[in-house]
N, C-alpha and C positions, 0 to 999 in steps of 0.2 A: 339721345346718342348721336343723332345727326348734327345737332348743334355743337356738341363737343368736338366732333371731327372738323367742322367748319372753322371753329376758333383756332384749332391747332394749325390748320392749313394756312390761315391768315397770318399767324405769328411767324411761321416758317418763311412765308413769302416776304414779310416785312423785314426780317433779319437778313435775308439774302440781298434785298435791295440796299440796305445800309452797307453791306460789305462791298458790293459792286461800286457804290458811290465813293467809298473810301479809296478803293484801288484806282479809280479814275482820277481822283484828285491828286494822289501820289504820283501817278504817271505824268500828269500834266505839270507838276511842279519840278520834278527831279529828272525827267528824261531828257535825252539829247542825242544827237547823231554824230558819230565820229567823222562822218563825211562833211559835216557842216564846218566851214572855215572858221566860224566864230567860236567853235567848241575847242577848248584846250583842257586836256586831262591833267590839270595841275596837281590834283590829289595823288594820281598815280605817279607823276614825276617826283613829287616831294617824297612819297613813300620809297621810291627807288633810290633817291639820293640819300635818305636816312639809312636805308639798309646798307648802302655802300659805305657810308661813314662809320656805322657800327662795325661792319666787317673790317674796315681798315684799322679801327681802334682796337679790335679784339684779336687781331692776327699778327703773327710774327713775320719775319722777312720771307719765309718760305710759304706764306699764305695760310698757315695753320692757325686755328684759334688758340690763344693762350689763356689758360684757366689759372686763377690765383686765389689766395685766401685774403679776405679783407683785413684780418688780424695779423696775418703773417705774409706780407707781400713778397718775401723772398721765395715763397713756394710758387713755382711756375710749371704747370703741367700742360700737355697737349690734348687732354681730354677731360671732361667733367668728372667730378668725384668729390671725395671729402678730404679736408686738410689732414695730413699725417700728424700734425702737431696738436691741434685743438679739436679736430673732428668736424669743423664747420663745413658746410657745402661750398665748393669752389664756385667762383663766378668769373665771367670773362674779364680779363685785365683791362684797365683803362689806359688810354694813350698818354695821360698826364704823368704816369709813373715811369720813369726812365732809370735804368740801372746806371746810366752815365752820370746821373745826379748824385750817386752814392759813392763813397769811398770807405777806407778803413776806419774813418772817424765820424761817419755820419750815417743817417738812416732816413729813407724816404718812405712815407706812408700815404695811403690814399686818404682822401678827406673822410670817407666813411669809416675807415679803420681808426683814424685819429679820434673821430667822434665816438665810436664804439668803445675805445679804450679810455675815454674821458680824459684826454690829454688837455691840460690847462696850463697856461703860461701867465707870467706876470713880469713887469719890467724891473730891472735892477734899480734900486733907489739910492739916493745919497742923503743921509740924515745923521743927526747926532744920536748915537746909540744911547738908549735909556733902558733901565731895567729896575724892576721891583724885586728886591731881595728879601725873602722871608727868613727870619732868624728865630727859631725857638730857643728858649733858655729859662733861666730861673734867677731869683734874687739870692744873693749870697752876702755874708758878712764881709765887710771891708777888713782884710787881714791886717791892714795898717792900724786899725782901731781895736785890736784885740790886746788886752793886757793880761799877762800871766803872773799870778801871785805865787811866788816861790819861797820855800823855806830855805833860809840862808844858814841854818844850823840844824843839828839833829835834835829831835825832841819828840813830844807826844801831844797830840791834839786832845785838849780837855773838854772843850765845848764848841759846838758849831752854831754860830748865830744864823748862818745861811746854810740850810740843810737840804736844798733841792735844786736841781738844774732848772734854769729859767727864771729864778728869783730876781727881782729888780733890786739894784744896789746903788747907793749914792757914794760919791767919793768921801772918804773919811769915816764911813760907818764901819763898825766892827764886824768882821766876818767869822772869826774864831779866836779862841785863846789857846796858848801853847805853853807847855812846861818844857824847860830845857836847862840842864846843868850848865851848859856853855853860856846861856843867857844870864843865869844867876851869877856866875863868875864875872861876867862883863859889867853887871850892875855894881858889884863890890868895887871893881876897878874904877868905875865912874864916881862912886861916892867918895872913895879915897882921894882921887885926883881933884875932886871938887873942894875937899878940905885944904888941899895944898895948891890951889890954882894961883894964889898970889905969888908963891915962891916958884912954881913950875907950871906956867900957863901952857906950855907946849904939851906936857903930859895930859893936862886937862882937856885940851882941844883934841888930842889923839883919842882919848876915851870917848868923847862925844861923837867923833867922826866914825868910830866903829858902829855906833847905833844908826847913824845916818846911812851907812853902807848897807845895813840890814833893813833899810827902808822904814825905820821908825821916824815919826814926825818930830819936829822941834817941841811940840806940845808934850808928846810922850816922854821925851828926854827930860824936859823941864819938870814933869811930874815926878819922875824917878828921883831927881835931885831934891825936890821939895819934901818928899815923903821920908827921906833919909834912911829908910829901911828897904831891904831887898824884898822884891815881890816874887813869889813862886811862879806866877803865871802873868804873861803879858798878852795884850790884844793884838791881833793882826788886822789892820785896817784896809779897807778897799782903796786902791790907788786911783780909781777912775769911776765915773758914772757908767751905768749900763745894766746889763743883765748877765746872770751867771750862765756862761756857755757850757762850761764843764765843771763838775765837782769831783775831785779825785780822792777825797779822804772821808773818813767817818769818825765819829766820836771814839776817843781813846786809841786812835790809830797812831802808831809810831811812824815818823817820817825822818828821812835823812836829808843831809845838805843837798840842795838842788832839786828837791821834789816839788813839782808843780801842784799846788794845792787847789787853786781855782783858775779858771779862765773867764775874764770879764770882757764882754763885747759891747761896744758903743754903736747904737743903731741910728745915730743922727745922720750918718751917711752910709749908704750901702752900695754894693756892686750889682749892676745888671749884667749878668754873664750870659752871653748868647753863643750859639753854635753856628758856624758858617761852613758850608760844604766847600770842597776844594775848588770847584769850578766857579764859585762866586767870589773868590778872593781878589780877582782883578777889579772888582767893583767896590771894594771896601777900603777906606783909608781912615787914618786917625784924623779927627776933626769933623767927620761926617756926623750929621744929626740922625738919630734913630728914634722912631716912634715905637712905643710898646704899650701893651695893655695886659692886665691880670685877669685871671678867671673870676676873681671876686667882683670886678667891675669892668666887664669886657667892652662896654660902650664908652669908657673914658680913656682917652689917649694921653699918655705921658711922654715926655721928651727928654732925651739924654744925649750926651756927646761921646762918641767913641774916642777913647784915649789910650787903648792898648789892644794889640792884636798878637796872639800867641805866635812865637816863632816855630812851633812844632805842631805836627798833625797827630791827633789822637788815633792810634792804630786800630782801635776797636770800633770807633764810629766814623772814621775818615773825615772828621770835622776839625775845625780850628776855632779856638775860643776867642771871642771878641768881647771886650769889656768896656763898660761905660759907668761913670760915677753918677750917683743920683742923691741929691739932698733929701733927707728923710726925717725932718725934725718932729713930725707928728707920729712917726713910727707906723705909718699906714702900710708900708711894705715890710713884710716879714721874711726872714731867711727861708729859703727853699720854696717860696711861692713860684709857681710856674707862670711864665710870661710868654707873649708872642710879639716879637719885634718885626718892624718893617723899615727897610732902608730904600729910599728912592735915589738911585745913583745914575749919573750921566757921565759919559766920556767927554773930553774937552773939545773935540773937533768932529766935523762931519766925516762919515765913513760910508763906503759902498756896502749895501746890505741886501740879502736875499732871504726868503722864507726858509726855515729849518727843513721843511719837507722837500726842498729842492736839492738838498745835499745828499750825495751818496758817499759815505765816508769809507775810505780805504786805507787809512794810515796817515803818514806825514802829509800827503796831498790828497785832496778829495775831488770828486767829480760832480759836474752839473751838466745838464743838457740844455743847449741854447737853440732856440728856433731861428732858422734862417728866414728872416722876414722879407728878403728880396726874392725868394723862390715863389713860384705860383702854385706850389704844392706843399703840403706839410713836410718840411725837412728839418731834422734835428741834428746838431753837431755836439759831440762830447767835448768837454773842456775841463782841464785840470785847474783847480783853484787852490789858493792858500788861505786857510781860514784864520780869522781873528777870534775875538771873544763872542760868546753867545749873548744876545740882547733880547730876552723874552722869546718871542716866536721867530726871531731873525738871527742870522749869523753875519758877522762882519767879514767882508771879503778883502783881504790884503792885496791879492794879486790874482789876475786871471780873467776878470770881467771888466766891462765898461758900463758906465751909467746909461740906462735906457735899453740895454739889451734884454730880450725876452727869454727868461729861463723857465723851464718846466717845473712847476711846483706840485702838480698832480699827474701821476702816470709815469714818473721818471723810471721807476723799477720796471714797468712794462717795456719801455723803450730799451732799457739796459739788457733785459732778457733777450730781446730780439737781436741786439748787438752781439750778445754772447753766442746765440744760435748761429748767427751768420759769421762767426769767427772774426769779429771786429774788436776794436779797442773798447774795453768795458771794465766794470769793476773787477772781474775775475780773469780778464784776459788783457794783460799789458803788452803782449806781443801779437798783434793782429796778423792773421794769415798763417800762424804756426800751430794753432790748436793747443797752445800751452796755457791751460787754465790754472790760475794760481788762487790759493785760498788765503783770504785776508781776514783780519780781525775787524768785524763790522760793528764794533761797540760804539759808544758815544765818542765824539771828537774830544781829544785831549786825554783819553785813557791810554795808558801804556801797558803792553803785555807784561812787563815786569811787575805791575801792580797786582797781578793775579797769582 
């Protein structure tokens, strides 16, 4: 028991000795006397100067501390609290923010507010505008290569040699046979004129011409003359190579003069019919090359040349048809195949351009916010600009900016909302200082209210 007490007493004395030693060393290193001429309380002086500087920075002309919001610098209160707009805790204002730097067309923010709002800028560039235009579409039959087989007289279809849509047909092959009293009478006239052709060649030629006008071939006319007898039925031959696009008759069906019996399409050349949106029309011209691919072979690019742009807009899709001819001798492209076209377009000269996210569209003229790079604080000026065409993620600027100026491309709406709250020039306030807020159509540039 006595040994235990002796050990505890020794440990207590040892710890006390260490503490006293530490206190002595600290006094020796850091102590000093104010009466000593070599002693200067620089830390106290620096602290006093800093407090005076902070006081000067945070106080107004009457000496009171000014409290403001880092997100809404127009809020200036004489006591701490929360921002009435966003609820953030107010902080002492910084001397770098001066109301004198602001006017009806600008806004000054603290550096911390600009950072918190994630305000980002980029220079105005001068480049040749380029754009990739995607054009969905489909393959269509070239209307100029459709042949309509028409009945030139009344009659009755006796036999269909081609009896389904899509059948392949060669020029000169029989498509159907027809019975017609008018055709029988014309054969008799031809045979009678043939017997008297030496005495009356004009009558003979007139009888043959009637059959030509009915689209009978010279071989068919010659066969009628050689047989010498009238045939009850004659064959209707295909006038072109292709496939049957439409079949409008059936066996034993009566037809009248002018009835379209068949439509034959030649697929050796087809149309690539693409659809372009209105905003892309500035980029498309006849003569431009367009690349396209089919769903059947999406990895294989085909190329055609634009040779026609529709003069009208489809009211249901708000698109304009763009057409290109494509040689199709192997018939690999089928009518109504879906395709996806791509046109890489460029404008002829360099233009000023800014990112699309920097544009606040308000109608005929749009707004951008330009950073005042000469100011020692984040200061942003509102600027009206005249827009040109859209080039991908950029807009062409026709008027209102200079090359190299820094425009806000991220956070522009934040700045504009502050301008609105401060009753300055902004998207919805074109008369600063009056409180006259106007409602604008903030759709895509180029859209007109009349379109809705």
